[in-house]
VMD Tcl script that builds the backbone (N, CA, C; Angstrom):
set m [mol new atoms 276]
animate dup $m
set s [atomselect $m all]
$s set {name element resname resid chain x y z} {
  {N N MET 1 A 3.213 12.669 0.780}
  {CA C MET 1 A 3.810 11.407 0.410}
  {C C MET 1 A 3.887 11.340 -1.114}
  {N N GLN 2 A 4.861 10.598 -1.585}
  {CA C GLN 2 A 5.115 10.533 -3.021}
  {C C GLN 2 A 5.017 9.095 -3.513}
  {N N ASN 3 A 4.948 8.950 -4.834}
  {CA C ASN 3 A 5.005 7.617 -5.429}
  {C C ASN 3 A 6.339 6.979 -5.052}
  {N N ARG 4 A 6.364 5.647 -5.002}
  {CA C ARG 4 A 7.589 4.936 -4.640}
  {C C ARG 4 A 7.834 3.783 -5.588}
  {N N LYS 5 A 9.102 3.537 -5.859}
  {CA C LYS 5 A 9.493 2.386 -6.671}
  {C C LYS 5 A 10.138 1.361 -5.754}
  {N N VAL 6 A 9.595 0.146 -5.760}
  {CA C VAL 6 A 10.094 -0.938 -4.914}
  {C C VAL 6 A 10.220 -2.187 -5.784}
  {N N LYS 7 A 11.398 -2.763 -5.809}
  {CA C LYS 7 A 11.638 -4.000 -6.558}
  {C C LYS 7 A 11.105 -3.928 -7.987}
  {N N ASN 8 A 11.434 -2.856 -8.669}
  {CA C ASN 8 A 11.054 -2.635 -10.077}
  {C C ASN 8 A 9.553 -2.423 -10.307}
  {N N HIS 9 A 8.807 -2.147 -9.262}
  {CA C HIS 9 A 7.380 -1.827 -9.390}
  {C C HIS 9 A 7.160 -0.424 -8.836}
  {N N THR 10 A 6.444 0.412 -9.577}
  {CA C THR 10 A 6.162 1.774 -9.138}
  {C C THR 10 A 4.767 1.815 -8.528}
  {N N PHE 11 A 4.708 2.240 -7.267}
  {CA C PHE 11 A 3.454 2.350 -6.527}
  {C C PHE 11 A 3.014 3.808 -6.520}
  {N N GLU 12 A 1.801 4.057 -6.993}
  {CA C GLU 12 A 1.225 5.400 -7.007}
  {C C GLU 12 A 0.561 5.661 -5.654}
  {N N TYR 13 A 0.830 6.833 -5.079}
  {CA C TYR 13 A 0.206 7.191 -3.801}
  {C C TYR 13 A -1.128 7.886 -4.057}
  {N N VAL 14 A -2.159 7.434 -3.349}
  {CA C VAL 14 A -3.498 8.022 -3.437}
  {C C VAL 14 A -3.862 8.501 -2.037}
  {N N LYS 15 A -4.059 9.807 -1.881}
  {CA C LYS 15 A -4.356 10.401 -0.574}
  {C C LYS 15 A -5.838 10.284 -0.244}
  {N N ASN 16 A -6.127 9.969 1.007}
  {CA C ASN 16 A -7.504 9.972 1.493}
  {C C ASN 16 A -7.856 11.418 1.825}
  {N N ASP 17 A -8.937 11.920 1.249}
  {CA C ASP 17 A -9.324 13.317 1.456}
  {C C ASP 17 A -10.198 13.540 2.687}
  {N N SER 18 A -10.415 12.507 3.488}
  {CA C SER 18 A -11.250 12.640 4.675}
  {C C SER 18 A -10.604 13.591 5.678}
  {N N GLU 19 A -11.418 14.338 6.374}
  {CA C GLU 19 A -10.925 15.258 7.412}
  {C C GLU 19 A -10.610 14.528 8.716}
  {N N ASP 20 A -11.095 13.320 8.877}
  {CA C ASP 20 A -10.916 12.551 10.112}
  {C C ASP 20 A -9.525 11.922 10.108}
  {N N VAL 21 A -8.644 12.359 11.011}
  {CA C VAL 21 A -7.280 11.822 11.052}
  {C C VAL 21 A -7.251 10.385 11.543}
  {N N HIS 22 A -8.399 9.850 11.988}
  {CA C HIS 22 A -8.441 8.467 12.446}
  {C C HIS 22 A -8.717 7.503 11.295}
  {N N ASP 23 A -9.107 8.021 10.117}
  {CA C ASP 23 A -9.261 7.186 8.926}
  {C C ASP 23 A -7.880 6.854 8.389}
  {N N GLU 24 A -7.850 5.973 7.422}
  {CA C GLU 24 A -6.571 5.702 6.772}
  {C C GLU 24 A -6.033 6.987 6.156}
  {N N VAL 25 A -4.729 7.110 6.109}
  {CA C VAL 25 A -4.074 8.293 5.563}
  {C C VAL 25 A -4.180 8.277 4.039}
  {N N GLY 26 A -4.062 7.118 3.462}
  {CA C GLY 26 A -4.111 6.935 2.017}
  {C C GLY 26 A -3.592 5.553 1.691}
  {N N PHE 27 A -3.258 5.333 0.432}
  {CA C PHE 27 A -2.712 4.032 0.060}
  {C C PHE 27 A -1.849 4.157 -1.183}
  {N N TYR 28 A -0.985 3.177 -1.345}
  {CA C TYR 28 A -0.177 3.033 -2.542}
  {C C TYR 28 A -0.799 1.931 -3.374}
  {N N GLN 29 A -0.814 2.103 -4.693}
  {CA C GLN 29 A -1.385 1.075 -5.552}
  {C C GLN 29 A -0.483 0.818 -6.747}
  {N N CYS 30 A -0.540 -0.414 -7.228}
  {CA C CYS 30 A 0.208 -0.800 -8.415}
  {C C CYS 30 A -0.521 -1.974 -9.051}
  {N N ARG 31 A -0.567 -1.991 -10.358}
  {CA C ARG 31 A -1.240 -3.076 -11.072}
  {C C ARG 31 A -0.204 -3.896 -11.825}
  {N N GLY 32 A -0.372 -5.209 -11.746}
  {CA C GLY 32 A 0.500 -6.131 -12.464}
  {C C GLY 32 A -0.336 -7.128 -13.242}
  {N N ALA 33 A 0.290 -8.204 -13.625}
  {CA C ALA 33 A -0.409 -9.252 -14.373}
  {C C ALA 33 A -1.361 -10.015 -13.444}
  {N N MET 34 A -2.398 -10.589 -14.040}
  {CA C MET 34 A -3.338 -11.398 -13.269}
  {C C MET 34 A -2.850 -12.845 -13.248}
  {N N TYR 35 A -2.905 -13.439 -12.079}
  {CA C TYR 35 A -2.576 -14.847 -11.902}
  {C C TYR 35 A -3.774 -15.503 -11.228}
  {N N TYR 36 A -3.825 -16.816 -11.297}
  {CA C TYR 36 A -4.920 -17.566 -10.676}
  {C C TYR 36 A -4.341 -18.662 -9.811}
  {N N ASP 37 A -4.952 -18.862 -8.632}
  {CA C ASP 37 A -4.495 -19.939 -7.758}
  {C C ASP 37 A -5.197 -21.249 -8.149}
  {N N ASP 38 A -4.976 -22.291 -7.355}
  {CA C ASP 38 A -5.550 -23.612 -7.654}
  {C C ASP 38 A -7.068 -23.623 -7.614}
  {N N ASP 39 A -7.653 -22.683 -6.887}
  {CA C ASP 39 A -9.117 -22.578 -6.813}
  {C C ASP 39 A -9.668 -21.621 -7.865}
  {N N HIS 40 A -8.816 -21.189 -8.787}
  {CA C HIS 40 A -9.181 -20.266 -9.869}
  {C C HIS 40 A -9.554 -18.870 -9.373}
  {N N ASP 41 A -9.072 -18.503 -8.173}
  {CA C ASP 41 A -9.241 -17.142 -7.662}
  {C C ASP 41 A -8.109 -16.281 -8.206}
  {N N GLN 42 A -8.409 -15.012 -8.465}
  {CA C GLN 42 A -7.367 -14.098 -8.927}
  {C C GLN 42 A -6.418 -13.774 -7.784}
  {N N VAL 43 A -5.137 -13.795 -8.080}
  {CA C VAL 43 A -4.098 -13.436 -7.110}
  {C C VAL 43 A -3.119 -12.496 -7.807}
  {N N PRO 44 A -2.389 -11.698 -7.042}
  {CA C PRO 44 A -1.460 -10.762 -7.678}
  {C C PRO 44 A -0.227 -11.473 -8.233}
  {N N GLU 45 A 0.410 -10.796 -9.150}
  {CA C GLU 45 A 1.690 -11.254 -9.690}
  {C C GLU 45 A 2.653 -11.459 -8.516}
  {N N PRO 46 A 3.327 -12.600 -8.428}
  {CA C PRO 46 A 4.176 -12.881 -7.257}
  {C C PRO 46 A 5.218 -11.799 -6.957}
  {N N SER 47 A 5.905 -11.283 -7.982}
  {CA C SER 47 A 6.927 -10.263 -7.702}
  {C C SER 47 A 6.297 -8.959 -7.228}
  {N N LEU 48 A 5.096 -8.654 -7.711}
  {CA C LEU 48 A 4.390 -7.449 -7.271}
  {C C LEU 48 A 3.951 -7.595 -5.819}
  {N N TRP 49 A 3.469 -8.775 -5.454}
  {CA C TRP 49 A 3.053 -9.012 -4.070}
  {C C TRP 49 A 4.257 -8.885 -3.135}
  {N N GLN 50 A 5.414 -9.411 -3.539}
  {CA C GLN 50 A 6.623 -9.278 -2.716}
  {C C GLN 50 A 7.036 -7.810 -2.590}
  {N N ALA 51 A 6.856 -7.040 -3.657}
  {CA C ALA 51 A 7.167 -5.606 -3.604}
  {C C ALA 51 A 6.213 -4.893 -2.644}
  {N N ALA 52 A 4.934 -5.273 -2.636}
  {CA C ALA 52 A 3.963 -4.663 -1.720}
  {C C ALA 52 A 4.330 -4.960 -0.269}
  {N N ILE 53 A 4.742 -6.177 0.001}
  {CA C ILE 53 A 5.178 -6.544 1.361}
  {C C ILE 53 A 6.410 -5.736 1.747}
  {N N ALA 54 A 7.355 -5.581 0.818}
  {CA C ALA 54 A 8.565 -4.793 1.089}
  {C C ALA 54 A 8.226 -3.332 1.342}
  {N N LEU 55 A 7.278 -2.778 0.578}
  {CA C LEU 55 A 6.860 -1.385 0.786}
  {C C LEU 55 A 6.229 -1.219 2.163}
  {N N ALA 56 A 5.373 -2.156 2.562}
  {CA C ALA 56 A 4.757 -2.082 3.890}
  {C C ALA 56 A 5.832 -2.102 4.982}
  {N N LYS 57 A 6.862 -2.930 4.819}
  {CA C LYS 57 A 7.958 -2.979 5.799}
  {C C LYS 57 A 8.708 -1.650 5.850}
  {N N GLU 58 A 8.970 -1.054 4.665}
  {CA C GLU 58 A 9.640 0.255 4.622}
  {C C GLU 58 A 8.827 1.306 5.374}
  {N N LEU 59 A 7.530 1.317 5.118}
  {CA C LEU 59 A 6.656 2.303 5.760}
  {C C LEU 59 A 6.629 2.102 7.271}
  {N N ARG 60 A 6.608 0.858 7.724}
  {CA C ARG 60 A 6.623 0.581 9.170}
  {C C ARG 60 A 7.915 1.082 9.808}
  {N N LYS 61 A 9.036 0.915 9.108}
  {CA C LYS 61 A 10.320 1.417 9.627}
  {C C LYS 61 A 10.310 2.933 9.758}
  {N N GLU 62 A 9.504 3.588 8.908}
  {CA C GLU 62 A 9.389 5.048 8.954}
  {C C GLU 62 A 8.358 5.512 9.983}
  {N N GLY 63 A 7.726 4.579 10.692}
  {CA C GLY 63 A 6.789 4.937 11.748}
  {C C GLY 63 A 5.322 4.863 11.368}
  {N N PHE 64 A 5.020 4.448 10.153}
  {CA C PHE 64 A 3.630 4.310 9.723}
  {C C PHE 64 A 3.110 2.923 10.086}
  {N N GLU 65 A 1.806 2.808 10.204}
  {CA C GLU 65 A 1.170 1.501 10.263}
  {C C GLU 65 A 0.697 1.234 8.839}
  {N N ALA 66 A 1.135 0.133 8.238}
  {CA C ALA 66 A 0.826 -0.136 6.838}
  {C C ALA 66 A 0.498 -1.609 6.638}
  {N N GLU 67 A -0.462 -1.881 5.751}
  {CA C GLU 67 A -0.884 -3.247 5.468}
  {C C GLU 67 A -1.035 -3.464 3.971}
  {N N PRO 68 A -0.398 -4.503 3.433}
  {CA C PRO 68 A -0.598 -4.817 2.016}
  {C C PRO 68 A -1.887 -5.609 1.812}
  {N N GLU 69 A -2.568 -5.353 0.714}
  {CA C GLU 69 A -3.795 -6.058 0.345}
  {C C GLU 69 A -3.776 -6.256 -1.166}
  {N N HIS 70 A -4.605 -7.162 -1.648}
  {CA C HIS 70 A -4.736 -7.285 -3.097}
  {C C HIS 70 A -6.202 -7.386 -3.462}
  {N N SER 71 A -6.502 -6.922 -4.655}
  {CA C SER 71 A -7.866 -6.971 -5.152}
  {C C SER 71 A -7.841 -7.690 -6.496}
  {N N GLU 72 A -8.896 -7.569 -7.239}
  {CA C GLU 72 A -8.981 -8.261 -8.516}
  {C C GLU 72 A -8.185 -7.537 -9.601}
  {N N LYS 73 A -8.026 -8.215 -10.694}
  {CA C LYS 73 A -7.397 -7.679 -11.903}
  {C C LYS 73 A -5.929 -7.307 -11.705}
  {N N GLY 74 A -5.231 -8.037 -10.810}
  {CA C GLY 74 A -3.800 -7.853 -10.649}
  {C C GLY 74 A -3.375 -6.630 -9.871}
  {N N CYS 75 A -4.297 -5.990 -9.178}
  {CA C CYS 75 A -3.982 -4.765 -8.442}
  {C C CYS 75 A -3.644 -5.074 -6.982}
  {N N VAL 76 A -2.591 -4.439 -6.478}
  {CA C VAL 76 A -2.264 -4.529 -5.055}
  {C C VAL 76 A -2.280 -3.126 -4.467}
  {N N GLU 77 A -2.611 -3.057 -3.185}
  {CA C GLU 77 A -2.616 -1.796 -2.461}
  {C C GLU 77 A -1.854 -1.991 -1.157}
  {N N VAL 78 A -1.184 -0.942 -0.724}
  {CA C VAL 78 A -0.574 -0.915 0.609}
  {C C VAL 78 A -1.232 0.243 1.329}
  {N N TYR 79 A -2.093 -0.089 2.290}
  {CA C TYR 79 A -2.842 0.932 3.022}
  {C C TYR 79 A -1.991 1.522 4.126}
  {N N VAL 80 A -1.946 2.851 4.166}
  {CA C VAL 80 A -1.253 3.582 5.227}
  {C C VAL 80 A -2.335 3.954 6.234}
  {N N LEU 81 A -2.287 3.321 7.400}
  {CA C LEU 81 A -3.378 3.443 8.363}
  {C C LEU 81 A -3.172 4.542 9.389}
  {N N THR 82 A -1.935 4.852 9.713}
  {CA C THR 82 A -1.673 5.909 10.698}
  {C C THR 82 A -0.428 6.693 10.303}
  {N N LEU 83 A -0.390 7.920 10.755}
  {CA C LEU 83 A 0.795 8.762 10.583}
  {C C LEU 83 A 1.749 8.525 11.746}
  {N N PRO 84 A 3.046 8.751 11.540}
  {CA C PRO 84 A 3.968 8.755 12.681}
  {C C PRO 84 A 3.534 9.839 13.669}
  {N N GLU 85 A 3.839 9.685 14.918}
  {CA C GLU 85 A 3.385 10.609 15.968}
  {C C GLU 85 A 3.718 12.063 15.674}
  {N N LYS 86 A 4.930 12.362 15.194}
  {CA C LYS 86 A 5.297 13.770 14.969}
  {C C LYS 86 A 4.412 14.408 13.901}
  {N N GLU 87 A 4.058 13.663 12.835}
  {CA C GLU 87 A 3.191 14.228 11.797}
  {C C GLU 87 A 1.745 14.328 12.290}
  {N N LYS 88 A 1.319 13.383 13.098}
  {CA C LYS 88 A -0.039 13.405 13.637}
  {C C LYS 88 A -0.230 14.646 14.518}
  {N N ASN 89 A 0.795 14.985 15.314}
  {CA C ASN 89 A 0.719 16.148 16.181}
  {C C ASN 89 A 0.642 17.440 15.394}
  {N N GLU 90 A 1.275 17.475 14.220}
  {CA C GLU 90 A 1.223 18.680 13.382}
  {C C GLU 90 A -0.175 18.896 12.799}
  {N N ILE 91 A -0.921 17.821 12.545}
  {CA C ILE 91 A -2.252 17.920 11.974}
  {C C ILE 91 A -3.278 18.342 13.039}
  {N N GLU 92 A -3.167 17.754 14.218}
  {CA C GLU 92 A -4.154 18.004 15.283}
  {C C GLU 92 A -3.962 19.328 15.903}
}
mol reanalyze $m
mol bondsrecalc $m
mol representation Tube
mol addrep $m
């Protein structure tokens, strides 16, 4: 898998080195500006969060199970949880 650009945000792909094919495959990450909600919790930059959601949708269309998440300091991740069946069969 390669880095991807979605809605003017470049997501870096980080591969999970685990031998267990049942673990997550890896994740895409991108850092943007820090924002705060009404409770003063850190939230991702709105356009970056929309790009993460769009990336997860793209990955699902390609047969992956993918979930967007966000952490502190403006970073978002899109976790790739499963491989499409044809790629999974090649690994096993």
